[in-house]
C-alpha positions as CSV (number, residue, x, y, z in Angstrom):
1,X,13.0,27.3,43.0
2,X,10.4,30.0,43.4
3,X,11.3,31.4,40.0
4,X,10.8,27.9,38.5
5,X,7.4,27.5,40.2
6,X,6.3,30.9,38.9
7,X,7.5,30.1,35.4
8,X,5.7,26.8,35.3
9,X,2.5,28.4,36.7
10,X,2.6,31.1,34.0
11,X,3.3,28.5,31.4
12,X,0.3,26.4,32.3
13,X,-1.9,29.4,32.6
14,X,-0.9,30.6,29.2
15,X,-1.5,27.1,27.7
16,X,-4.9,26.9,29.4
17,X,-6.1,30.2,28.1
18,X,-4.6,29.5,24.7
19,X,-6.7,26.2,24.6
20,X,-9.9,28.0,25.6
21,X,-9.4,30.7,23.0
22,X,-8.5,28.1,20.3
23,X,-11.6,26.0,21.2
24,X,-13.7,29.1,20.9
25,X,-12.3,30.0,17.5
26,X,-12.8,26.5,16.4
27,X,-16.5,26.4,17.4
28,X,-17.2,29.7,15.7
29,X,-15.9,28.4,12.3
30,X,-13.5,31.3,11.9
31,X,-10.6,29.1,10.6
32,X,-9.9,28.0,7.1
33,X,-9.0,24.5,8.4
34,X,-10.7,23.1,11.4
35,X,-9.0,20.2,13.1
36,X,-10.3,18.1,16.1
37,X,-7.4,16.8,18.2
38,X,-7.2,13.0,18.4
39,X,-7.8,13.0,22.2
40,X,-11.2,14.5,21.6
41,X,-12.3,12.1,18.9
42,X,-14.9,9.9,20.6
43,X,-16.6,8.3,17.6
44,X,-15.7,4.6,17.0
45,X,-13.6,4.0,13.9
46,X,-12.8,7.7,13.4
47,X,-9.1,8.4,13.1
48,X,-7.1,11.7,12.4
49,X,-6.4,12.6,8.8
50,X,-2.7,11.8,9.2
51,X,-3.5,8.2,10.3
52,X,-6.2,7.5,7.7
53,X,-4.0,8.4,4.8
54,X,-1.0,5.9,5.1
55,X,2.2,5.4,3.1
56,X,3.5,1.9,3.4
57,X,2.3,0.0,0.4
58,X,4.3,-0.8,-2.8
59,X,2.4,2.0,-4.5
60,X,2.9,4.5,-1.7
61,X,-0.2,6.3,-0.4
62,X,-3.3,4.4,0.6
63,X,-6.0,4.3,3.4
64,X,-6.3,2.6,6.7
65,X,-8.7,-0.3,6.3
66,X,-12.3,-0.2,7.6
67,X,-12.0,3.3,9.2
68,X,-13.1,6.8,8.7
69,X,-11.7,10.3,9.1
70,X,-13.3,13.8,9.2
71,X,-12.0,16.8,7.3
72,X,-13.4,20.3,7.7
73,X,-12.5,23.4,5.6
74,X,-14.2,26.7,5.1
75,X,-16.0,25.4,2.0
76,X,-16.6,21.7,2.9
77,X,-17.1,19.4,5.9
78,X,-16.7,15.7,4.8
79,X,-16.3,12.2,6.1
80,X,-14.0,9.8,4.3
81,X,-14.5,6.0,4.9
82,X,-12.5,3.0,3.7
83,X,-13.6,-0.5,3.1
84,X,-12.0,-3.9,3.9
85,X,-9.0,-3.4,1.5
86,X,-8.5,0.3,2.2
87,X,-10.3,1.8,-0.8
88,X,-12.6,4.9,-0.3
89,X,-15.6,2.9,-1.2
90,X,-18.2,0.5,-0.1
91,X,-17.4,-3.2,0.2
92,X,-15.9,-5.0,-2.7
93,X,-17.2,-8.4,-1.7
94,X,-20.0,-8.4,-4.2
95,X,-17.6,-8.1,-7.2
96,X,-18.9,-8.6,-10.8
97,X,-17.1,-9.1,-14.1
98,X,-19.0,-6.0,-15.3
99,X,-17.4,-3.7,-12.7
100,X,-15.3,-0.8,-13.6
101,X,-11.9,0.0,-12.0
102,X,-11.3,3.7,-11.2
103,X,-7.6,4.8,-10.9
104,X,-6.3,8.3,-10.1
105,X,-5.3,10.7,-7.5
106,X,-7.4,12.9,-5.1
107,X,-9.9,13.7,-7.9
108,X,-10.7,10.1,-8.3
109,X,-10.8,9.5,-4.6
110,X,-13.3,12.4,-4.2
111,X,-11.3,14.8,-2.1
112,X,-13.5,17.5,-0.5
113,X,-16.9,16.0,-1.1
114,X,-18.9,13.3,0.7
115,X,-19.2,9.8,-0.9
116,X,-22.6,10.5,-2.4
117,X,-21.2,13.6,-4.3
118,X,-18.1,11.9,-5.8
119,X,-17.8,11.4,-9.5
120,X,-17.7,7.6,-8.8
121,X,-21.1,7.6,-7.2
122,X,-22.6,9.8,-9.9
123,X,-21.3,7.4,-12.6
124,X,-22.8,4.5,-10.7
125,X,-26.2,6.3,-10.5
126,X,-26.2,7.5,-14.1
127,X,-24.9,4.3,-15.7
128,X,-26.2,1.6,-13.3
129,X,-22.7,0.1,-13.1
130,X,-20.5,-0.6,-10.1
131,X,-17.3,1.4,-9.9
132,X,-14.4,0.1,-7.7
133,X,-12.6,3.2,-6.5
134,X,-8.8,2.9,-6.2
135,X,-8.1,6.7,-6.2
136,X,-6.1,8.1,-3.4
137,X,-4.6,11.5,-2.4
138,X,-1.1,12.4,-1.1
139,X,0.8,13.0,-4.3
140,X,-0.4,10.0,-6.3
141,X,0.9,9.8,-9.9
142,X,0.9,7.6,-13.0
143,X,3.6,5.2,-11.8
144,X,1.4,4.6,-8.7
145,X,-1.7,4.1,-10.9
146,X,0.2,1.3,-12.7
147,X,1.5,-0.3,-9.6
148,X,-1.8,-0.2,-7.6
149,X,-3.5,-1.7,-10.6
150,X,-0.9,-4.5,-11.0
151,X,-0.6,-5.2,-7.3
152,X,-4.2,-4.8,-6.1
153,X,-7.0,-3.6,-8.4
154,X,-6.2,-6.2,-11.1
155,X,-7.2,-9.0,-8.6
156,X,-10.8,-7.8,-8.8
157,X,-13.2,-8.8,-11.7
158,X,-13.8,-6.0,-14.1
159,X,-14.2,-5.3,-17.9
160,X,-13.3,-1.6,-17.9
161,X,-10.8,0.8,-16.4
162,X,-11.3,4.6,-16.0
163,X,-8.1,6.6,-15.4
164,X,-8.2,10.2,-14.1
165,X,-5.2,12.0,-15.4
166,X,-4.2,15.4,-13.9
167,X,-1.5,17.0,-16.1
168,X,-1.1,19.8,-13.5
169,X,0.9,17.5,-11.2
170,X,0.8,14.0,-12.7
171,X,3.8,14.8,-15.0
172,X,5.9,15.5,-12.0
173,X,4.5,13.3,-9.2
174,X,6.9,10.4,-9.9
175,X,9.8,12.4,-11.2
176,X,12.5,11.9,-8.6
177,X,14.2,15.2,-9.4
178,X,11.2,16.8,-7.7
179,X,11.5,14.8,-4.5
180,X,15.3,14.4,-3.9
181,X,16.0,14.1,-0.2
182,X,12.5,13.1,0.7
183,X,12.2,10.0,2.8
184,X,8.6,9.3,2.0
185,X,7.8,5.8,0.9
186,X,6.7,6.2,-2.6
187,X,7.8,4.9,-6.1
188,X,9.5,7.0,-8.8
189,X,10.5,6.3,-12.4
190,X,14.0,6.1,-13.9
191,X,14.9,6.0,-17.6
192,X,16.7,2.8,-18.6
193,X,16.6,3.2,-22.4
194,X,14.9,5.1,-25.3
195,X,11.2,5.3,-24.4
196,X,11.8,2.7,-21.6
197,X,11.5,3.3,-17.9
198,X,11.6,1.3,-14.7
199,X,10.4,2.1,-11.2
200,X,12.2,2.3,-7.9
201,X,11.7,3.3,-4.2
202,X,14.8,5.0,-2.7
203,X,16.6,2.7,-0.2
204,X,16.5,5.5,2.5
205,X,12.7,5.7,2.2
206,X,10.7,4.9,5.4
207,X,7.2,3.6,5.6
208,X,4.8,6.2,7.1
209,X,7.8,8.5,7.4
210,X,7.6,11.4,9.8
211,X,10.5,13.8,10.6
212,X,11.3,14.9,14.1
213,X,9.5,18.2,13.3
214,X,6.4,16.4,12.1
215,X,6.5,14.1,15.2
216,X,6.3,17.2,17.4
217,X,3.5,18.7,15.2
218,X,1.6,15.4,15.5
219,X,1.8,15.6,19.3
220,X,0.3,19.1,19.0
221,X,-2.4,18.0,16.6
222,X,-3.3,15.0,18.8
223,X,-3.7,16.8,22.1
224,X,-4.1,20.5,21.7
225,X,-6.9,22.7,20.2
226,X,-4.3,25.5,19.7
227,X,-2.7,23.3,17.0
228,X,-5.4,24.7,14.8
229,X,-3.7,28.1,14.9
230,X,-0.4,26.7,13.7
231,X,-2.0,24.5,11.0
232,X,-3.8,27.6,9.6
233,X,-0.7,29.8,9.8
234,X,1.2,27.1,7.9
235,X,-1.6,26.8,5.4
236,X,-1.6,30.7,4.8
237,X,2.2,30.6,4.3
238,X,2.0,27.7,1.7
239,X,-0.9,29.6,-0.1
240,X,1.2,32.7,-0.2
241,X,4.2,30.9,-1.7
242,X,1.9,29.2,-4.3
243,X,0.2,32.4,-5.3
244,X,3.6,34.2,-5.6
245,X,4.9,31.4,-7.8
246,X,1.7,31.5,-9.9
247,X,1.9,35.2,-10.4
248,X,5.5,35.0,-11.5
249,X,4.6,32.7,-14.5
250,X,1.8,31.7,-16.8
251,X,3.1,28.1,-16.8
252,X,0.5,25.4,-17.5
253,X,1.6,21.8,-17.2
254,X,-1.2,20.9,-19.6
255,X,0.7,22.8,-22.4
256,X,4.3,23.5,-21.1
257,X,5.6,20.2,-19.7
258,X,8.9,19.1,-21.3
259,X,8.7,16.2,-23.7
260,X,10.8,13.8,-21.6
261,X,8.4,14.1,-18.7
262,X,5.5,13.6,-21.1
263,X,7.0,10.4,-22.5
264,X,7.7,8.9,-19.1
265,X,4.1,9.5,-18.0
266,X,2.8,8.1,-21.3
267,X,4.9,5.0,-20.8
268,X,3.2,4.1,-17.5
269,X,-0.3,5.0,-18.6
270,X,0.2,2.8,-21.6
271,X,1.0,-0.1,-19.4
272,X,-2.6,0.2,-18.1
273,X,-4.2,1.1,-21.4
274,X,-2.7,-1.9,-23.2
275,X,-4.1,-4.4,-20.7
276,X,-5.5,-7.3,-22.8
277,X,-9.3,-7.8,-23.0
278,X,-10.1,-4.6,-21.0
279,X,-11.7,-1.4,-22.2
280,X,-9.9,1.8,-20.9
281,X,-11.0,5.4,-20.8
282,X,-8.4,8.0,-20.0
283,X,-9.9,11.2,-18.7
284,X,-7.6,14.3,-18.7
285,X,-8.4,16.9,-16.0
286,X,-7.7,20.6,-16.8
287,X,-7.3,23.2,-14.0
288,X,-8.7,26.7,-14.3
289,X,-5.4,28.1,-15.6
290,X,-5.4,25.4,-18.4
291,X,-8.8,26.6,-19.6
292,X,-7.5,30.2,-19.5
293,X,-4.4,29.3,-21.5
294,X,-6.4,27.4,-24.1
295,X,-8.6,30.5,-24.6
296,X,-5.5,32.4,-25.8
297,X,-5.7,30.3,-29.1
298,X,-3.3,27.4,-28.5
299,X,-3.8,24.3,-30.5
300,X,-4.3,21.0,-28.6
301,X,-3.1,19.1,-31.6
302,X,0.3,20.6,-31.1
303,X,0.6,19.2,-27.6
304,X,2.6,16.0,-27.7
305,X,0.8,14.0,-25.0
306,X,-2.6,15.2,-26.1
307,X,-2.1,14.3,-29.7
308,X,-0.6,11.0,-28.7
309,X,-3.6,9.9,-26.9
310,X,-6.1,11.2,-29.5
311,X,-4.2,9.2,-32.2
312,X,-4.3,6.2,-29.9
313,X,-8.0,6.6,-29.5
314,X,-8.5,6.6,-33.3
315,X,-6.4,3.4,-33.7
316,X,-7.6,1.4,-30.7
317,X,-11.2,0.4,-30.4
318,X,-10.8,-0.6,-26.8
319,X,-9.4,2.8,-25.8
320,X,-11.2,6.2,-25.3
321,X,-9.6,9.5,-24.6
322,X,-11.8,12.1,-23.0
323,X,-10.2,15.5,-22.7
324,X,-12.3,17.5,-20.3
325,X,-10.8,20.8,-21.5
326,X,-13.1,20.3,-24.6
327,X,-16.2,20.3,-22.4
328,X,-16.2,23.8,-20.7
329,X,-19.2,25.3,-19.0
330,X,-20.1,28.9,-18.8
331,X,-18.6,29.4,-15.3
332,X,-15.6,27.2,-15.0
333,X,-15.1,28.3,-11.3
334,X,-18.3,26.4,-10.3
335,X,-16.6,23.1,-11.1
336,X,-14.1,23.6,-8.2
337,X,-14.4,24.2,-4.5
338,X,-14.1,27.8,-3.5
339,X,-11.4,27.1,-0.9
340,X,-9.7,24.2,-2.6
341,X,-8.6,23.2,-6.1
342,X,-10.6,19.9,-6.2
343,X,-13.9,19.4,-7.9
344,X,-17.1,20.6,-6.2
345,X,-20.2,18.4,-6.2
346,X,-21.1,20.2,-9.4
347,X,-17.7,19.4,-10.9
348,X,-17.9,15.7,-9.9
349,X,-21.4,15.5,-11.6
350,X,-20.1,17.3,-14.7
351,X,-17.4,14.8,-15.1
352,X,-19.6,11.8,-14.3
353,X,-22.1,12.8,-17.1
354,X,-19.3,13.0,-19.6
355,X,-17.7,9.7,-18.6
356,X,-21.0,7.9,-18.4
357,X,-21.9,8.9,-21.9
358,X,-19.0,6.8,-23.1
359,X,-19.5,3.7,-21.0
């Protein structure tokens, strides 16, 4: 009995000092990722990141309605807020037929920057138009762009659609071969004929799925400052693996994606592009490695998906293809956050100026 008491006493002492140390490290901004446990969040309407981004809709990822979350990294400290339908935007109640629908992943959502520094807000300020932002993070791809447009965005009045397309991961986000075994509630495509595809959500998928390991991690995140240490160690490990993979290959999805994956992605983007009586702008987003690979002398006209959309642009007066890789600046790195692969405020403004010039 005495041994048990001694063990429990030592255990709680260790936990206590670990929490004190972790809180001190958090306050001194020494971590790459700084997380406030749920139990210490006192502001009304503020929820943890893993509760603000949900995964229960037909299109998969979305946001908790009328709520906010805070996210702090070494190079940004932002607040994300959602409106009455869950979009990262102001209210959609004043909806006009001249509004623009924005579709896409985290780049459209404005990951890593505050609302006033998103490309959406810059487009509104530069063009004096209202943009309804349906962009969302959490592995969102073209199949989901189509479904969220069909199931939700299409219900709102608009005369134009802007689609942000990220070749770096959009060619693979809804390819089930990349996600086999996952229980996440998200749609994928399946080929049912030549240039013909359907969508499905695996029967074993669970809404807002969380494994037993993730449930334990959530308890840690919700109640302990020391969870920051584990979050950052996990981040460092993932970064190490990503860098190792990057160093092993000069692969660029912009240039090297297999034709079959390109065709599947084109099929679902075309479903949106071919919407009657609506103007559509498709904006392709290059990553730094794509700019680098282009500089080696590759010809964009030899890339199947790129040529496809350029040809479509020439033959469809209601469609415009904007390939951002053709709009480089002197210092490409300035377009992206130092600690993250998403656009910086400068990157968001760079895109907004280009898109606005075509509205």
